[in-house]
C-alpha positions in Angstrom: 0.0 0.0 0.0 1.0 3.6 -0.6 1.5 5.7 2.5 0.8 9.5 2.7 2.2 11.1 5.9 1.7 14.8 6.5 3.5 16.2 9.6 2.9 19.6 11.2 6.2 21.5 11.0 6.5 21.9 14.8 6.6 18.1 15.2 8.9 17.2 12.3 11.4 15.9 14.9 8.9 13.1 15.6 8.9 11.8 12.0 10.8 8.7 13.1 7.8 7.7 15.3 5.0 9.0 13.1 6.0 6.9 10.1 5.8 3.7 12.1 2.2 4.4 13.4 0.4 2.1 11.0 2.8 -0.8 11.5 2.9 -0.5 15.3 -0.6 0.7 16.2 -1.8 -2.7 17.4 1.2 -3.3 19.7 1.8 0.2 21.2 0.0 2.4 23.6 -3.0 2.2 25.9 -6.4 1.9 24.3 -8.9 4.4 25.6 -11.7 3.9 23.1 -12.6 1.1 20.7 -15.8 1.0 18.7 -16.2 2.2 15.1 -12.8 4.0 15.5 -10.0 3.2 17.9 -8.0 5.6 20.1 -4.8 5.0 21.9 -2.6 7.1 24.2 1.1 6.8 23.5 4.1 8.5 25.2 6.9 9.5 22.8 9.9 11.8 23.4 8.4 13.2 26.6 4.9 14.1 25.2 1.6 12.3 25.4 -0.2 11.8 22.1 -3.5 10.4 21.0 -3.5 8.2 17.9 -6.9 7.8 16.3 -7.4 5.0 13.8 -10.5 5.4 11.7 -12.6 2.5 10.7 -12.0 1.3 7.2 -14.6 3.0 5.0 -17.0 1.1 2.8 -16.1 0.8 -0.8 -17.9 3.9 -2.0 -16.1 6.1 0.5 -12.9 4.3 -0.2 -13.2 5.7 -3.8 -14.5 9.1 -2.6 -11.7 9.6 0.0 -9.1 8.3 -2.4 -10.0 10.6 -5.3 -12.5 13.3 -4.5 -12.9 14.1 -0.8 -10.6 14.8 2.1 -10.4 11.8 4.5 -11.6 12.2 8.1 -8.0 12.1 9.2 -7.0 15.0 6.9 -10.1 17.0 7.9 -9.3 16.5 11.6 -5.7 17.7 10.9 -6.8 20.8 8.9 -9.7 21.7 11.1 -7.6 21.6 14.3 -5.1 24.0 12.7 -8.0 26.3 11.8 -9.4 26.2 15.3 -6.1 27.0 16.9 -5.6 29.9 14.5 -8.9 31.3 15.9 -7.7 30.7 19.5 -10.3 27.9 20.0 -8.8 25.2 22.1 -8.4 21.8 20.6 -5.5 19.2 20.8 -2.6 20.3 18.7 -2.3 18.2 15.6 0.9 16.3 14.9 0.1 14.5 11.7 -2.3 12.5 9.6 -1.6 9.3 7.7 -3.5 7.8 4.8 -2.8 4.3 3.4 -4.2 3.7 -0.1 -4.2 0.7 -2.4 -4.8 1.3 -6.1 -6.1 4.8 -5.2 -8.6 3.5 -2.6 -8.4 4.7 1.0 -7.8 1.6 3.2 -6.5 3.1 6.5 -6.2 6.5 8.0 -4.9 7.9 11.3 -4.9 11.3 13.1 -2.3 12.0 15.7 -2.6 14.9 18.2 -1.4 16.0 21.6 -3.4 14.7 24.5 -5.8 17.2 26.1 -5.6 17.2 29.9 -9.0 18.9 30.5 -10.5 16.5 33.1 -14.2 16.8 32.4 -16.6 16.0 29.5 -19.8 18.0 29.0 -21.8 14.8 29.4 -21.2 15.3 33.1 -23.7 18.2 32.8 -26.5 15.6 33.2 -25.5 15.0 36.9 -23.1 17.8 37.6 -23.0 18.2 41.3 -21.0 21.4 41.7 -23.0 24.1 43.4 -22.2 26.4 40.5 -23.8 24.4 37.7 -25.5 27.5 36.5 -22.1 29.1 36.1 -20.9 26.2 34.0 -24.1 26.5 31.8 -23.5 30.2 31.4 -19.9 29.7 30.4 -20.8 26.9 28.0 -23.4 29.1 26.3 -20.9 31.9 26.0 -18.3 29.6 24.6 -20.7 28.2 22.0 -21.7 31.7 21.0 -18.1 32.8 20.7 -17.2 29.9 18.3 -20.4 30.5 16.3 -19.5 34.2 16.0 -16.2 33.1 14.4 -18.2 31.1 11.8 -17.3 27.8 13.4 -20.2 25.2 13.4 -19.4 21.8 14.8 -21.9 19.4 13.3 -21.4 16.7 15.9 -21.7 19.0 19.0 -22.2 16.1 21.3 -21.2 16.1 25.0 -18.5 13.5 24.5 -16.7 15.9 22.1 -16.6 18.9 24.5 -14.0 18.9 27.3 -13.8 21.4 30.1 -11.8 22.4 33.1 -12.4 24.8 35.9 -9.4 27.0 36.8 -9.4 30.0 39.2 -13.3 30.0 39.1 -13.3 30.2 35.3 -14.4 27.5 32.9 -12.4 26.6 29.8 -13.5 24.4 27.0 -11.9 22.3 24.3 -13.3 20.6 21.2 -12.3 17.1 20.1 -13.3 14.7 17.3 -13.7 17.6 14.9 -13.6 16.1 11.5 -17.3 17.0 11.0 -17.3 20.8 11.0 -18.5 23.7 8.9 -17.0 27.2 8.6 -19.8 29.6 7.7 -22.2 32.1 9.3 -24.3 30.4 12.0 -28.0 31.3 12.1 -30.2 31.0 15.2 -31.9 28.0 13.7 -28.5 26.3 13.2 -27.5 27.1 16.7 -30.7 25.6 18.1 -30.2 22.5 16.0 -26.6 22.2 17.2 -27.7 21.7 20.8 -29.8 18.6 20.0 -27.2 16.0 21.0 -26.8 17.3 24.6 -28.0 14.6 27.0 -29.7 16.9 29.5 -33.1 17.3 31.0 -35.6 19.9 29.7 -34.8 22.4 32.5 -31.1 22.3 31.8 -31.6 22.6 28.1 -33.9 25.6 28.7 -31.2 27.2 30.8 -28.6 26.7 28.1 -30.9 28.0 25.4 -31.8 31.0 27.5 -28.2 31.9 28.2 -27.2 31.5 24.5 -30.0 33.7 23.3 -29.2 36.4 25.8 -25.5 36.4 24.8 -26.5 36.6 21.1 -29.2 39.1 21.7 -31.9 37.0 19.9 -35.5 36.5 20.9 -35.4 34.1 23.9 -38.8 32.4 23.8 -38.7 31.4 20.2 -35.1 30.1 20.5 -35.9 28.0 23.5 -38.9 26.5 21.7 -36.8 25.7 18.6 -34.0 24.2 20.7 -36.5 22.0 22.6 -38.1 20.9 19.4 -34.9 19.7 17.8 -33.8 18.1 21.1 -37.0 16.1 21.5 -36.9 15.0 17.9 -33.3 13.8 18.2 -33.8 11.8 21.4 -36.9 10.1 20.1 -34.6 8.5 17.6 -30.9 9.1 18.4 -28.5 8.7 15.5 
């Protein structure tokens, strides 16, 4: 198979490690997630990295990614560079790797720094801190700030949003970012973007209210639209 390795200039000194990732992935590192895709943590030259191996695409996408579209690994690499250029926190990209056979994409990998933020937004469902409302307010403001920079994560799910609390301030980071659009975000798009949050109706209403207030849009209609999209999604999660 043909190997295409693209390395971020700042990490060119790790080329000796990165080029071996496909051959050593099964033997090295600690697995932290394995389903459709597989993630491993590996320590190399004093830094902790996450290697994501994407599931082999079906034949149609093997052709599409091989000839017409950017692979998920390449998009994750490019999008993380874009986010960092906008001062939006996401793990720094080291490289992406694509392995093709007769032009068809067979394997792909994305390698990034490990993000040490200790919490996932899925904790919002049972967050026990006394300042849960402060977290919600900060999250709404963060979401508004990225939307105002024309950044629209399509898969804005709680497992893809990390946060930490430092000196009474909340900081957020985005992961798993290969599905993203860069365009003006309308209120309807924003309401739709909250659909994957696994929260009760009261919490969702608080999030929608805080977002609408930050964005200076009509609160009641935004809450109603957010709840509508959320109910529809959780009737048939996908």
